N, C-alpha and C positions, 0 to 999 in steps of 0.2 A: 082496662088497666087503672088504678085507681092510688094518687097517691098521698101519704098521709100527711100530717102535720108538717111546718119549718122545724128541722132540723136547730138545736143549740151546738150541735157540733159540724164539723163540714165534710165528716166521714158520709157517703152517699154508699145505701146496702139497698140491693133488691133481692125482693122475695121471689121465686118463682113457687108457686105452690096451688095442686090443684085443688086442694079442699079450703074453701071460701068462709068456712067457719073460721080458719085459723086469723081471719082477720081482724078481728077485735083484740085479741092477743100479742097481733103482732103491734096494732095501734098501741097499744097499753104498756110493752114490755119493751120497746125497740125506738116508736115513734119521737120519745119525747129526749131520745140520748142520740139519733142518727136521723141524717134524711133519709125516709125509708120511704120505697116504692114497692107496693102490692101487685104482681103480674099474675093471670090468668092461665090457665096451660099453654104450653106453647105447643103448636103442630107442626113445627118443623124446625131443624137445627139453625137453618138460616136466620129465624125469626127473633132467635133469641141472642146470634149473633149481632142482627142488626139493631136491636134493641143497647147491646152494650158500645157500640160506635155512637148511639144517638145522645145518649149519658152516660159515660163511663162511668162506672161505680168502683167504688173502693173492693167492694165484698159483693158476693152474690150465695142468697142460700137458695139451692136447689132441691127442689121433690124429683126424686129419680125414680119414685114408682110412675109407672104409668100409668095414664089415665084412663083411658080406653084403648083399645087394640092399634088404631091407628098413631097414636102418641109416639114419638121418636123413644127411642133407648135412653136413660137418664146419663149412664155413664157414657154415651157418645157424646152426649152432649158438653158432661166435666170434659170429656178428651178436646171436643173440638176449642171451647173458652180456654183451657189451657193451651193450647197451639196458640190462639189469638192474642193471650195477655198471661206474661210465665208472672207476673208479678200480680194479678187479680188473687182475693182471696176467694177460696170455694170452700163453701160448706154446704154438704149432702146431707139430706134427712129423710130416711126411710123408712118403713114401717115392716121390712121385714127383717126378722130378726138373724139373718144369714152371716157367719163368720166370712163366709166365699164371697157375699155380694158387698161388704166393708171393705174386704182388700180388693175387689174388682174397683171399686169406685176411689181405693187411695192411689194405685196403679194408675187409674185413666185421669190424677189432677186433683183430687179432692187432698182438701188440708186438713179439714175436720169432718167425720160423719158422725152424724147424732140418728138416735134412736127416736121414731116420733111416739107419743109426744113428748117432745122437746119442754126441759124444764125451763122457760124462759128467762128466768133470775141468772141460771147458767148462761145460757146462750150469751145475755148480753155482756157475761163476765169475760165469757170464752171469744168474741167477739172484738172488745176492746181490748184483749190481751193480743190478739192473734194481728189486729191493725198497728198497732205499738208496735209488736216485732218486726213488721215487714216494714215497717216504714224506717226503722234503724238499721234494719237489712238492706232496703235501698239507698238508704244516707251514707251509708258504708259502702257499700257499691261505688255512689260516686264519688265519695272520697278518694276511691282507689283509682276510679278512672280516671280522675284528674292529676293524683299521682301519677300514674303511669304517662299521661299523656307528657306531662312533665318531665321525663325520662327516656322519652322516644321521639324519634323525628320518622318519617313515613314508615318503614318496617324495620328501622334499625332502633337498637333496644340498649340502652347506656345514659348514664348522666355524669359519667368520668369528663375530667377538664379534656383529658384525650380524646374523648367522641365529642364534645362539645366543639372544639376545633375542627371536626369533620365536616357536624353540622355548618359551622359555621361558610366552610368551604364550597360544601354543596350549594348554599343560596348566594355565593359570592358568583359562580361560574354557572351555573342554571340557565339563566337568561342570554347568556351568550352564545354564539357559534363555535366558540375556544375547542380545542382538541384539547383532551382531558386524561392525562392515564392516573389510573388507580394504584397504587403501589401498597403493597401487606404480602403478608405467608399464607398460605394456602387454608382456608378455612376461614378468612377474616369477615368474610361478608363484603367483598368487590362488587359484586353483580346488585345487590340489593343496593349503594354507593350510587352506581352508574343509574339505576330505575329511582333512586331519590332525585338525581340530577335531571331526571327525563319530566320526573310528576312536578318539581318545579318549575320545569320550563313550557315557552310556549310551542315546544312539539309534542306537550303532553298525550295529545288527541289522533298523533300521526304514527305510524309504524316503528316500533322498535323491535331490532332485530339483534337475538343475541349468537354469537356463535363461541363455541367453546373450540379455540386454535388447536389444543394439543388432544382433544377426541379425533381428531380426523384426518387420516394420510392427506400427505402432501398432494398426491394426485387427484383425491376426490376435493380438497378444501379450495382447489385455484377452480372447476367449476360452480362449486356450492357459493364462492364469494361472485365472483365476474358474468356465471352465468356461460353457456355453450348454444352453439347453433346445433342443428341436425348433421350428425353425418360425422362431426368433426371430430369424435376420437371412439372407439368402439362401445359402443352400449349406450351411444348418443342418438336414440330413435327418434327425438323430436327435440325442436327449439325449447329452450329454457331460460328464463332469466333470472340472475345472480341475487344472491342476497342483497349487494349496493344498490338495485335497479327494485328491488320489492322495498326498501326503505326510501322511497321517492319522499321527500319531504319531513321525515325522521329521523331516527337514529340509529346506529350499526354501533354495537358493542362486540368489540374482540378481546374476547377472555383470553389470560396466556397467550400474548403476542408475539413473546419472543420463542414460540415452538414454532412460526413462520420458516422458511430457509430462506437463503440470499436471494435465489432470485422473486418467489412469492413478497419480500421485502419490498424487491425493486418495484414490479408491478403496484402495490399498492402506495407507494411511494409517488406514482405517478398521479394514481386516482385522488391521493389527497392532495396535490398541488394544482391539477387540471380540474379536477371533480367531473370528468369524464370516465366511461365506464365500459372498456372493449369486450366483446364475448368472445370466448374461444371460435376458433374457425370463422373468426368474421372481421373486415375490413372496416365497420362503419364503428365511430362513436356517439355512445349515449350521453348529454348533460345529465347530471344527476346533482338532486338538491340535497344534501344530508350533513349530518354530524355526526363525528369518530368520536368515541369514547373506547379507552382501551384499558388492560390491567394485566398484571403480570407479578408472578412472586419472585421474578429471576434477580440476579445483580442486573441490571442492563447495561449499567456502567462496565462491570469488568466484561460483560458480551462485547463491548463495543470495542475495547482494551486487543480483546482477543481476535478481535474479525468475523465474528458470527452475528455482529448485528448491525446494520446499516447504520454508520453516524450520521448521516443526513437524516436517515428515516426516523433516528433517536431523536433529533432537535425537533423534527418536524411534529411527533406524537407527543414531546415532552414539554409542551407548551406551559400548561398547568398541572403540578402534577399533587397528585391527593396521599398523603401515607396516611395509612389503615393501620392503627396500633395493633400487635398481638392479644390476645385476650390477656394473659399474664401481666401485662402493663396496664392494663383499666383497671384503676385502684375502684373497689366498689360497684363495679358493673355486673359482678357473677351473680351476687344474689338477686338482682334484677332478671339478667336472662334465662337463669332457673326459673323462677316463679312465674317467668312470661311462658317458658316451653312446656313448664308444667299447667299451667292453666290451659295451653293452646291443644295439647295434647288430649288433657283430658275431656275436653270440649269436643275436639273431634272423635273421638272413641265414644261419646256418649257416657262417660266414667263420671262419678262424683269426684268432685274437685279433692285433691289431693293436697297437702303440704308439706313442706320439709322442714325435719327437726333442726334447733340450732346447731346443733354437733355437726350435721350432716352439712352445714353450710358453710363452719368452719374448715372443715378436711377440702371440700369444696376450692374455697380460696388459698389454702394451702397448695393447692397443686399446681402444675406449671402447663397444662393444656397445648400438650404440642400440635395436636389439632385443631385450636383455637375455637370458636364458638362452634364450628360446624361439630365440634367431639362432645361440646357440653350439649347438644341439642340431642345428638344423639342417645349420650348416655339418659337423659333427661326423659326421653320417649318410650325408650329401654325402663324404666324405674317404673313410669307410669305405667305401664303394661304388665309388666312383672313381677310389680311389688305388691305384695298382699295387704290388704287395708286400707286405711286412708293417711296413713302416717309413715313418709319415709325416711327410714333410720338410717345410719351409718353401716349396721348391718345388712343392707341391701345394696350397698356398693362393693363395686368391684373392686379384689385384691390388690390389683395394683395402683390402685387410688390409694386405698385406705397405707399399704406399703409405704408409698410415695409421702403420706401425711405421719408416720410416725421416723421415717427417716428424717423428713424435716425439723421433727422435733427433737431427734437426736444431733441435728447439726447443730440447733441451737442451744442445746446443753453442753454440746462437744465442741467448740470451734476447730475448723480445718486444721489451724496449728498449734492444735492441742492445748492443755491447760497446765498448772501446775497442782498436782491433785493435793498436797501439805496446804497450800498456801488455801486452796477453795474451802479446802477443810475446814482450820483457822478462822475463814471468814466465817464458815455456817456456824461456829460454836460461839464468835463471838458476839455476833446479830442474834441466837437463843439467848445468849446469858445475857447480855444487855436489856434485852427485852423483857426478862422474867426479873430481874431489878427493878425495872421502871415499875412493874405493875406492882410489886411489893412495896415500893418506894424504900429499895437500898437495903431491906431485910433480907441478909444471905439466906438465913435459915428457909426463913416463907420460901425464898429464889429455888431453894434445893427442893424443897419440897414437893413446886409446879415444875421442875423439871425430872423429877423422879432421881434425883441426884444425892448421895452421900455427903451430909455437911461437908466433911474435909474435904471428899475431890471440890466442892463445890470454892470452898476457899482459895485450894490449889490454884485454879483453873484461872479465879480471876485475880491470885497472883502472877501466874503465868502470861495473862494479856493484859496486865497492868489495868484493869477495869475497878476503877471508883465511881460510885453512883453521887452524886451530892445530894 
């Protein structure tokens, strides 16, 4: 390995080439402008990865032609380098004039593929341009990440005042052991709020047990929550601990707690009051340290009045309520969420990043989202997977959403209580006549020409609406 003269620029370039006769050219053309290192042929892929770790370069110029039969495949080296550092600039040089090889090098991670002998001035210019573009790309990505960090909290995304209130509430209750109930419509992200509370609490490294009370029949959920002894009921072939026992030291999250029957509500109340659990079929109780978080999309107060939810349990779980707003009330959050889901599903499916046209965002913001964030997420996943090209356009949106946007615009045009058609038409005529006269400095003949009106009709309309321009 031989290092060139000190650079007048901070960019570090590593040249990996089997032809040592190229060294003088590299020194003359690149060394005056970059911190350049010339490396002899690599015998193992691990060597080039180790080289990158010792002195991380901004760009590597790699001779992908094998020096001998034992040399590693050049495209495999490109692939390994790209996997190790997605931001590294990779220039591949080959003496083989094969389109197939160039395509293979590009798919292996090469940003630029050059045919040797390369023009040194052209190489220098390409390096400077590529380094500048890569730096701008990294800076742009960092700015976007910083912006996203200000509009998200744990796995929750949103910068609206309603969501900032939720973030504040999460931080206030996180470190306590207080029982919290998360209220909100289906699909608003109640479990994400529960996980955010745990992530910011001292129980973050302890078990987190999430149970959807509406997804299990009452006969099964009792055994799931409290556990059972062997032979306590048909099918109980062995003793088994329940979720409360499994959550020792941690947190139990009961989603849709309103789905529990009154009998289970009574048992849950006893567990909360005594922090002890008694398995089905057992007389012994076991002391458990856990925190309870609950969630519901039902009107718990109405259920209490109707006798379908125990009043004492309501007050026991309703110590600190956190109200999660529906998506339609989160002003400004829809573009953030849509962008977040598009990025996530593009990355998850290894697809090029797609973007949403401005008209699409306008339509999404007009929609009421009865399924809330879950509905928006499902839609973005569908558009990423099924949409053609890298731009998501209004034509890709489902018809019901487009129809709602059209209906909404019509509602703005004609309010629910209707309009006075003649009055609206008169107001429109006055607006056009006044604008034309102002533009023509009150000259009615010129204004008539601007509006494609007969001069006599122009004078009549001005008299009719008593329009006079000073």
